[in-house]
N, C-alpha and C positions, 0 to 999 in steps of 0.2 A: 140640687138634690131632686127637685121635681122634674127638671128636664131629663135627668138620668132615668127616672122611672118611666117617663113617656118614651124615651129612646129604647128602653128595655122592652116595653110593651110592643113597640113597633117591630123590634127584632124578633120577639117571640111570635108575633102575628105572621111575620114573613116566614118563619120556620114552620109554623102550622100550615100555611098555604103551600109551601114547598113540599111538605110531607104529604098533604092531601093530594096535591098534583101528582106526586110520585106514585102514591098508592093507586090513584085513578088510572094513570098511564099504564101501570103494570097490570091492573085488572082488565083494562080494555085490551091490552096485548094478549093476555091469557084467553079472554073470551073470544077474541077475533081468531086466534090460531086454533082454538078448539072448534069453532064454527067452520073454519076452512078444512080442518081434518074431517069433520063430520060430512061435509059436502063432497070433498075430493077423495076421501078414502072409503067411507061407509056407503054413501048414496051412489057413488060411481061403481061400487061393486069391486073395486080394486083391492081394498083391504090394506095394502101396503105399497110403498114406493121406496126404492133404493136410491139414496142420495150419494153415498160413497160406498161402493161395494165392499162388503166385509167389515165396514166400520159404522155407518150410520144409515138408519132407515126410518121411515115414517110408517107406523103401524097403528091402526085404529083399535082401541080397546075401551070398553065400558067398564070402569072400575067401580064396583059396588062395595068395596072394602076401604081400608085405610092404606097407609103407605105400603107399597109392594104387595097389595092385594090381601093384607091381613084383615081379620075381623069382618068377613063378608056380611052384607045385608044388615047392618046395624045403623041405618040411616038416622034415627033420632039421636043416637049417641054422637055421631059424627057432626051433626048440625049443632048440638049443644057444645061440643068440644071446640069447633071452629069459631063459634060465637064467643066463647070464653077466651080463647087465644087472641082473637081480634080485640076484645075489650081490654084485656091485660096489656097487650102491646100498645094500644092507644093511651092508656093511663100511664104506662112507662114513658112513652114519647112525650107526653105533657110534662112529666116530672123531671125529665132530663134538663140539666142546666143549659143556659144559653151559650156557653163557651164553645169554641171550635174544638176543644179537646173531646167533646162528646158528640161530634158530628157523626162519626162512624156508628155510635150507639143509636142515634136517631135513625140512621139509614137502616140498621138492623130491625128496629121496631116497625118502620114503614114496610120493609120487605116481608116481615112475618105477617103483618096485617094484610098486605096485598095477596100473599099466597093463600092465607086462610079464607079471605073473602072470595077470591077467584074460585076455589074449589067449593066453597059454601054455596055460591050461586048455582053451580052445576047440581049439587045435591038437592037444593030446594026446587029448582025448576025442571030437572031431568030425572032425579032420583038416583043418579050415578055421576061419576066424574069421567070426563073424556081424557084419556091418556093417548099419546101418539108418538112420542120421541123415543126411539129405541137405539141404543148403542150396541150393535151386534158384535163389535170387536171383543167386548168383555161380557156379553150377555147380561147387561144391566137391565133391571126391570123397566118397563115402559113408563114414561112420566110426561109431564106437561110444564108449561111456563110457570104456573102457580107453584108447582113442586120445586122448580128451580129457585124461585124467590124464597121459599121457606128453607130449603137446604143451604143456599148460600148465606142467608141471614143467620141461620142457626150456627153454621160453621164459623162465620165471622164473629158472632157473639161469643162463642167459646174461646176463640183466639184472643179477643179483647179482654175477656174475664181472666184468662190464664196469664197473658203476657203484657197487657197494656195498662190496665187499671190496677192501682194499688189497693191494699186493704182499706176499707172505709169509703173509697170513692164511689162505690155503687150503693151506698146507703140512701141514695136519692129515691130508691123505690119504696123506702119505708117512711120518707118524709112527705109532706103535703105539697111540695113543689120545689122549684129551683131556688137557689140561695141568691137573693138580690145582692149583687156586688161581690159576693164571696169568691166566685169563680172568675172574676174579671182578670186577675193576674195570669190565669191559665189560658186566656183567650188568644194569646199570641203564638 
């Protein structure tokens, strides 16, 4: 019994390290691409570069609003919201059971955290978020890597909640942590 608890703690620690590494890697990718956009699009004076004509462009945009430019110039609100989303996602990540069944859920929480932190860094240090990816084929709003993390994670989370997890399986968010041994049978 004691060996199982030690093994469980090691497994949980590995999951936390993997999650932290994933979040850090995504935040670094986000910040690096934003810096490249700043240098190569804004400072160069080009403003935009066409990658695939009629389909994909890089366009520099300083977004002082929320998603798709809504709620312009509400910086304190956005900082508070991003911090709250990050904290909630981290708490959920910690509470997710150790079984493989919940791996996708852990990935969602890490993605939400990475996206929120990536844009939070911009808001704190620049006062705005750098957006630069533009899908001209469908005239989609300009976005960035952090937005991709949030959108994909939120979409996957919705699919998981609607089609994968059964009633009661997501009560993990109302409990104080994972259920030692209870989810072991679902681990395979």
